[in-house]
N, C-alpha and C positions, 0 to 999 in steps of 0.2 A: 210622682209615675214612677211607679216601683222596674227597679232596673232590668229585671226578670221578665217582664214581658215581649211576647214574640208576637211577632203580623209576618203576612207571606206578603211578598214583592215581585210584582210582574212588572219586567219592564221592555215594554213591546217596542222591538227594532224592525225598521225597516226589510233587513237578511234574517235576524233570529229573535228571540225574544231568552232573556235573563229571567230564572225564576229562586227565589231565595229566603228562607227564612232566617228572619233579620231578629235582632234581640232591640230592645230600647234603647241600649247602648251603641246601636251600631252598628253591632258585630255581627255576620252574615255567617249560621249557623251550618248552612246547607245551601246547595246551588244545585243547579240546570240550568244547562241550556237544550233552546228546542226548535227545532229550524219545521216550520209550516208550511207545503206546500204552495206554491204560486197559485195554485189552481181552486187549493182547499177553502170553501165555503166559508160563513160565521158560525155554521152548528160544527162543521167538521173543528173547526182552529180552537176552539169554546169546549169540545170534547178532549183536544191535544193537549190546552192548559189545564185543565181538570184532571187528566192522568197522571199529568207531572207534579202538579200539588199532592195530589195521593200521596206516588212515588217518594215526594218528599216526607212527606208524614208520615208514610208507612216506614222510612228511615230514621225517625226521630218522635217515636210515639212518646218520649216525655217531654217533647215542644206542643205546649196547645197553642198556634196560634189565637188571637182574640181579634183577628180581622185579616181581609185580603183589599193593598192597596197597589192599583195596576197604573203606570204611567204609559200613557197612552200618545202614540206621531200626530196630534193632528190636535184642534179645535174641541173644545170640551163644551158640550150643552149643559145647561142649569140642572140642577141637584147632581153632577158628577158622577150620573148611570153610565152613560155614553160622550159619545164621539164623532167627527166629522172631517171631511178633507186630513184622511189619514196617510200616513204612508205603507199602508195596508185595505186597498179601499173595501177589501172583502168587509171589514168590520167598521166603516160609516155609518153610527145613526142605529146600528147595536147597541141593544143594552148590556152591554155586556160584565159590567159593576154586577149588576142586577141577577144576572144569569151565573156568573159564578159564585156569587154570593150563595145563592139557593143551591148549589151545587153540596155548599160542605154547612149551611146553613149558622154563616157565621157574615157580617156586617163587612161591604166592598163598595170601593169610589172610585174614581177614575181624577187623577191630572195629569195636564198635560205634560207629557214626559221634561222638556224643559223644565219646567216650573217641580218636577218632584225631584231631577238633580240639584236648582238648586235651593229647598228646603235639604237636602242628604248633609251640602257644601255647608249653611247654615247654622244647623244642627251636630251635626260631627266629622266636620273639614278641617284642616289646622287652625282656616281665618276664621274660626265661628265668632271671636271675639270681638268682629269688623263689625257696625253695627248698619250697614249700609253694602252688602254686596250684589255685584251686579256680575251673571255668568254666562259667560257668552257658549256655549256648545256648540263648540262645532264640525260634523259628522258628512254624513249623508247629506244631512240640511243645513241651517245654520238655525239654532234655537237662543231666547236668550229672556233668562229669567231675573227677578227684582226680587229681594228680599230684603224686610226693614227690623233688626231686633230676634233673626230668624224668623217671622211669617213672612209667604209668600204677597208678595202684592201684583194685584191681579187688573188688565185695564177692561179685558173683552177676552171670551173663550176660554177662560180658565189659564191667563198667560196674560205678556204683554203685547196683545193679538197676536202678529205675523212681522214679528219686527224684526226676523231674516231675510224678510220681503222689501225691506226699505231700499230702492233707488240707488243705486251709487252710481252707474255708468251711463249717464242720457245717449251714449252712442253703443251701448250692447247690442250686436247684434244676434245673441244667444235666449233664447226663454231658456228659464228654470223649469225645473220637470211639472209644477205644478202651474207654469205658462205667463209667470210674470218677467218684460222684457226689461233687465239693464237692473236686475234687483241684486243684493250681496251674493244670495245661495247660486244666483247663474255664471256669478264671477269666481268666488271661493271659498263653494263646497267640496265638501269628497265630491260628488259628482262634478261639477266643474274641475276638478282636477285627474280626475281620471279620463274626462273628454280631453286636457289637455297634454296629461300623458300617450293616448294613444296617437295622438297626431304628432306629437315628438316623435315619437321610434317609428313611426313612417317613415317620416325624413331622416332619422338619426338609427339606421339601424345595428348597428354597433356600439350606441351608446349605452352607458352605466347603466341608463332605465333599461332598457331593451336586452340587454343583458341577461337584469338579474330580472326580471319578466320569467324571460323563455328558461331561464335556471330554475326556475317553479313550476314552469309547466301551464306559464295561465297569461292571462294578454295582460299588459303594463297599465296599472291605475294607482292611486294617490299611495298604496302601500311602499309602493318603488320608487316614487318620488320621495319619500319620508325617510325609507331605508336608505339611499344611495346618497340622502341631501346631510344625514348624519356620520357619510362616511365621505364626507367632503366634493363630493360631485358637484361642479359649480352650476350645472344645466339646473338640476335638483332644487338647490338651493338657490339659484334665480324664480323657480314658479313659488316655492314658502313664501319667498320677499313680496313677490307681487300679489300671492290670497293674501298674504298679511296687512298687506297695506292696504288694501282693500275694506279687510275689518277693522281694518283701524280710525279706514275714514267715518261706517258705520259709529265703529264704538264713541269714535266723538260725539257724534250727533245724541248715540244714547247718554252720555254722561252730560248731556247739556239738560238734556229733559231730566233725569235720577239722583245726576247729584251722587253718584255712589263716594264709598270709603274705600273700597277694593273692587278691581275689576279682574274676576278670572275667567281662565281660559281651561275648556274643560271637551269632553266629544271626542271619537277618534280621535283626529288630527292636531291635538295636542300631545299628541306620540310625538311630536317633530319635536317638542318644547323649545328653547330661548329659538332656536330658527324659524319658528311663526309668532312667539309671545314678543321678540324684541322688536320685527319690524311693523307690529300691530300698535305698542305701544309710541316707537317711534312717529308714526303716521299721525297718530289718535292729538300726540303731544302736537306735532305739528300742525294740523289741522284744526284743534278745538282751541278754546276761551280757557286758556289759564285758573280763570276762576274756577271752576268746574276740573280742571284734571291736576292743576297743580298740587291739588291733597291729598289726589287717587293715587293710590300703589295697585299694580298689576301684577298677579302673579298667575303661575298655575291653577288649576283646582289637584285637591289631593286625595280626590277620593278616587279619582282615573273613572273608569267604564265601570265601574260598581255604580257611582253615583248615582245614577239613574232607578238602578234595583232597590239601592238604600230607601230614596227617597218616594217610592212607590210606598214601600213598610211603612216608612215613618211620616207619609202623612197619616195614618192611622193612628198613631199614637198623637199628632198634634192635635189631631180632633176630638179626640178621648181625655183633653184633658179641662179639667172642665173651669 
C-alpha cells in the first residue's frame, strides 16, 4: 500500500462532524469541523458535508483522495452504504455513502463510528502491535470495538451489536436516550454525567463544578466534572469513579467474550485519563475472571478524538488491499 495514498474521513458525531484528509500512514493533512442544525434534513446535511469536503480539496489540490470513508454513529446496514438508530436521526436509512461518493465520483463506504475508531487504533495507535484490541469509546454514548490483527470483528450492524447498552444496573431508574433501562449508557455515558452534573449543582450551587460552569457561562455538564476532578475536587472525582465502576463491570463482561490482549479507553470522557481508567480497571479485575483479565492490559487510546476521523478514512485503505 503506497504511503502517499489519501482518503477523506468523515466522523459524524451527535453535536458536530469532523472531516479530514488522511494519509495511508495515518496522518491528518487538513481538517474541518462542521455543526449541522438540529432541524436540517438529510438533503441539507449531505450538502453541508459535500461543501466542507470541496473546501478541503480546494485547499489541498495536490492531495487526490482514493475514496471517502464515513464513521456513522449508529447501526450499519449490509453493504456499508447506510445506517440507522443514529445519534443524528435525520440520517437514519439515508444512503449517505452512496450520495456523498456520487458527488465526487469516488468510492465511499460507512463503518460504525466505534468500529472506525478501533480500526484507527489497531492500524496507527501506540498499541497497534497488540493483536486483540478491545476499544471502549466513552462519550455521548458508549461504543465498543474489537479488532484482531488489525481487522475489525463484527457481530451485527457493522459493530459488536450495541454493546454500550449492556444491562448493568437491574435497579436502574433512568432510561438512556435510546430507551434502555439500566444499560451502561444510562449510568456512565457523557449524557449520564451531564445529568449527574446538573442534579449536583442544583443542590450544591457553590460547588467547584457549579462555579466552573457559571464561569464559562453554560450549564454544568461532563466537561466540568472532568475539569474539576483533574484539579482535585473530591465530588467530581467521586462521579468519575462511579462511572468508571459501571464501565469496569461491563468491561469484565466484554473481556469474558472476546479475551482481549489490551483494553483501550477512548472517546471524549477519556480526557479524564487515569481518573476514569483506573476505576474501570480495578472494577473489571474485581468482577471478572482471572483467565480473561490477568493477561489483559489497560491503557488510554492514543489517537484521542481524532481516532474516529482517521479510522473512517482508514476503512478505505483497509478495503483497498488485495
